[in-house]
C-alpha positions, 0 to 999 in steps of 0.5 A: 500500500505504501508504494502506491502512496509514493506513486500518487505523490510523484508529480508528472510534468505539466507539459508532457505528462510523462516524466517526473517534474524536476522543477517549478517555474517561477514565472508560471508555477508549472511543474515541468521535467528537465527535457520540457524545461530545455525546450521551453527555455530555448523557445522563449529565448527565440521568441524574444530574439524574433519579437525584438528583432535583436539580430539581422542575418549576416551580423557578426556577434561576439559572445562574452565568454567568461567560462561561467555557467551564464556565458556557457549557457548563452554560447550554447543557446545562441549557437543552437538557435542560430543553427536551428532557426537559420538566423544567419549570424557569424558567432564568436567567443570573446574572453578576457584574461585579467591576469589574476593568478589562479582566478581565470585559469580554469574558466579559460579552459572551459571557454576553450572547450566551448570553442570546440564543442560549439564550433565557435572561433575564440578570441582571448584578450588580456589586460597585459596585451591591452594595457601593459599590466596584469591585474596582479601587477595593478594590485601590487601597485594600488593595493587591495582597496578599489581593485574590483572597481579598476578590474570592472572598468578594465574588463568592460573596456577589454570586451569593447576592444576585443569586439572592435578587434573582431569587427563585430556588430554586437556584443552579448553577455550572459547575465541573470536576474540574480546578477541584477539583484546583487548589484542593486543590493550592493549599491544600497548597502554602500549607500550609493543608490544613485547607481541603480 
């Protein structure tokens, strides 16, 4: 009898009604399986691209690739949708090496794997090549105070310069709602609400 109660408590996917639900979508509160989530996620991105006419056929697009989960998902989804829906985009991975010992090494290896997995050309720009300094050298000179501010400004400029080197029309980056919320909260905690 207990086994039947366990089966009764298993929630099936709202969409396919075949597989076990793996997550509850905050947007719709639907409980869906992993496979249906991937389909819905990719279709929603496609609809946003089409509705907002984000790209035109023939455009050169650089994908800011840090090697983290957000940029890796962005690289996969954009390359997949470009292929599936024939957007006609010329896609590139663009990564920045800040020159921080032990910080970017693993993620640059991930980006190099993404290059092979998705068949996208990769351009890595470094602080050393662009500015003549690594972030480690900058920290030795200025100390730890405000080093994140320097790095953030240099990183954004490095992406812009890398995009110019690749002669791309657009640069896309992977961010999520948590990133935005974190920035707002940090600015509030610092008393810098004008930044929001």
